[in-house]
N, C-alpha and C positions, 0 to 999 in steps of 0.2 A: 686701780683698775686698768687692765690692758686695753688700750684704744683699739688695737687690731682685732682682739677677740670680740669686743663689743660690736664693731663695724661689721665683721663677718656674720655675726648673729643677726644684725639688723637687715642685712640684704638677703638673707636666706628665704624670706617669704616671696621674693621676686622669683626665685628658682621654682618654688612650689606652685606659684601662680602661672608658670610658663612664660613669664616676662624675661626670656633669655637675654635679649639685647641689653636691657636695663641692668640685669644681674652681672653680665660680662663687663659692661662699662664701669660699674661700681667696683668690681673685683679688680679691674685694671688700675683703678684709682688707688686702691689699698696697696696693691703690689708696688706701685710707683713710690708711694710713701715709705713702704718697708725698705726699698732699695736706698732711699735717701737716709733713713734713720739708721740703716745698717744694724738693725737689732730685731730680735723676736718680740721684744716687749717695748711698748711706748705708752706711758701713762697719759691721761688727759692733762695732768699737771705739767708734763714735759712739753706740751704743745703751747708755747708762750707766743707773744707777738714777735719776739726775737727769733724764735724757731721758725715761724711762718715766713718772716722776712728772708731768712737764709734759704728756706725751701723755695720761696719765690725766685731767688736768684739762681738756684739749682735748675729749676724748670726752664727759666729763660736762657741761661748761659750754657748749661751742660746738656739739656735735652732739647734745646731750641724750640720750646713750646711757645706758640703765639699766646698773646694775653688772654684771649677767650677760651683757649684750650687749658691754660693753667687755672683759669676760673672754675672749670669743672671740678678740679681737685679741691679748691678752697670751699666751693659751695657744698661739696659732699662732707667735708670735714666740719663745716659749720652745721650742717644738718644733724651730724652725729652728736654734736655738743648740745643742740636744742633737745634732741631725743633723750639724751642722758639726763639733762636738766629736768625735763618733763617727768621723767621717771624718778626724780629725787635721788639721783645717783651722784651728782656733782653739784657744787655750789656755783651760783651765778658769777661769783667773784673771779673764778678762774677761766671764764669764757674769754678767749683771746680776741674775739671779733669785736669786743667793745672798743679796742684800740687798734686792731689791724683791719684796715678797710680793703675790700676786694675791688680791684680795678677792673674796668671793662672798656671794650672799644666798640663803637658802633659799627655794625657790619651792613654792607649794602646787599640788598636782596636782588639778585639777578632775575630778570624776566625778559620775555621776548615781546617785541612790537609786533603788530599785525603783519607787517611786511616780512619780518624774520620768521614768524610762524608759517606764513604762506610759502616761504622758501623751503622749509622742511616738509610741508604738505606736498609740495610739487616735486620734491626730490624723488628720482626714480631708481632705487636700488634694483638689483637682479631679483625678479619675482621668485617668491618661494624661499628666500634666504632669511637668516635670522636678522640681518640688517633691515630688511623690509619689515619684519615683525616688530622690531624694537622701534623703528620709525612710527609705525601705526599705533603702538602702545602709548608712545609719547603724545602723539596728536590726539588720541583718544582721551587722555587725561586732561589735556589742554582745553577740551570742549565739555568734559563731563565732571565738573566740580573740582578739578584738581585732585582727583582721587590718588592717594599715596601708592607708591609702587608695591608696597607689601600687600595692599588690598587688591590692586589690579591683578597681581600674580595669582591670588587666591579666587578671583571671580570664577564662579561656576555657571553653567547654563540655567540651573535652577534659581539662581539669584536674579535672573532677568525675566520679568513677567510680560515682555513684549513692549513695554513703554518705559518702565522704571527699573533701575538697579536697586536692589535692597541689600544693604551691606552692614555687617557688624565689623566695625574698624579694628584692625589688629592692634594699633597703638593704644586706643582709648577704651575699647570695648563698647563704645557708643554705637547706636544704630542710626543709619540715614537712608533715605530713599531719594535717589536722584533720577529725575526724567532725562532720558538719553536724547540729545539733539540729533538731527538728521545725519550730520557727518560722522558722529560716533556710532550711530545706528548702523550705517553702511559698513563700518569696521567690524561691528560685531557679526553682521550677516556674512562678511568675508571669511570669518574664522569659525563659523558654525557649520558643522557637518550635518547633513540631513539625518544620517543614521547614528548620530552621536548619542551618548548617554547624558542624562540631566546632571549627573555628578562629574562630567568632564570639565576641565578648566576651559574657560572661553579662549584664553591665549595660551598656546601650547608651549609653555616654558617649564612648568613643573610636571613631573610624571603623575599620571592619573591614579597610580597605585601608591603614591607618596603616603607614608604614615603621618598624616598631619596632626594626629593626636599626640604625637611625641614632640614635645616643645623643642628639644635640641635638634631633632631631625629636621623639623620645619624651619627653624631659625637658620640652620646651615644652608638649606635649599633656597631660602629667600635671600640670604646674603650672597650666595654664589650667582643667582640669577641677576641680582641687582648689579653686581660688579660687572657682569657680562654686558648688560644693557648699557650701563654708563660708559663702558669702553667703546661700544659701537656708536653712541650718541656723540662722543668726542670726535670719532672718526667722520661722522656726518658733518659736524661743525667745521672740521678742517676742510672737507671737500667743498663746503658751501662758503668758505671764508667768513664764517660767523665769528665776530670777536666777542664771544660769550663763553664762560666756562660751562658748556652744556652738560647737564646732568638731568636725571629724571625729575628731581625735585623742583627744577626750574619750571616744569609743566604746571606745578601747583601754584607757583608765584604768578605765571603767565595767566592761568585762568582767573585768579583773584583780581589782578589789575584789569583784565579785559571785562570781567563781570561788572566792576564798579564803573568803568568807562561807559559801559552800555546801559547804565542806570539802575542796576540791581542794587537794592538798599543794602547797607552794611550788615544789618542784622540777619538778612537772608544769606548773604555771602558767608557770614560766620557759621550759620547753621549747616549750610551745604558743605562747608570744609571741615565740619566736626569740631570746631574750636570750643574749648570749655568756657572761654571767656572772650567777650567781644574785644577786649584789649589786644588779643592776639591778631585780630583782623585789622585793627586800626593802622598798623603799619602800612598796609596796602592803600588805605584811604589817603595816607600822607604822601605816598608815591604818586598817586593819581592827582592830588591837590597840587603837588610840586609841578607836575607836567602842565597843569592848567595855568599856573603862575608863569611858567616859561612861555606858554603860548601867548599870554597877555603882553609879553614884551615886544610883540610885533607893532604895537601902537607907539613904541619908542623909536621906531626906525624912521 
């Protein structure tokens, strides 16, 4: 059985469900494997531990992929083997991951301290520019549950009831209601036109007449806007001499660590962030715990 045909069929539902980002990511993994195999056909039996070791060297030495980037390829291949096995299409004896182990590296989650966030809040770009808008969106997320950029871009006036934002998350499809703190409320008011339509986007990045029901059109618009915002955030970091790889996702990490420091329980932080499992949130608790451990070192001075 051709692994490529099976994998292409397995990812097709993502396209039908409008999960364009996931579909494109998996499509790229398949294309990368095809380039390595240099063949239109690759059977499951061809993918041995030896084959995976050679592929690992190819990803590292030829494509210069980092360990965790390469892991995405191996995790996908492993998922395909599990899926084929569950469908009784292959025997468990040929699954190579019984012998080939996927390596991983611990990644550090960058976040801003209170002082660093204050620097960004107090930064004064030219009024009315995209730079100001992108700064405000970053600060907004840092105060409002660390809402993802894909969700902030799609926020409409009708999603805000005066106190809470009611959101259906782009990534998970889950629904959350987030009470908007005063600083974030001031940002909403700043961008809300009195004569605006309830279907208008709160933050004027996407065109109000965007065909958001077309998954490919929406994904392209979100990707383009995100790249633009992250470019400007890096510019702000440079101007402020911030030694952090500033991107919009750091606002999410910043909110989580700030929330835990301020005493919000981990289960509430997890719910507000829309995590499917509290284990996803525990990484932030470890960061805060590590900070407390370092703080206690003052007694050793």
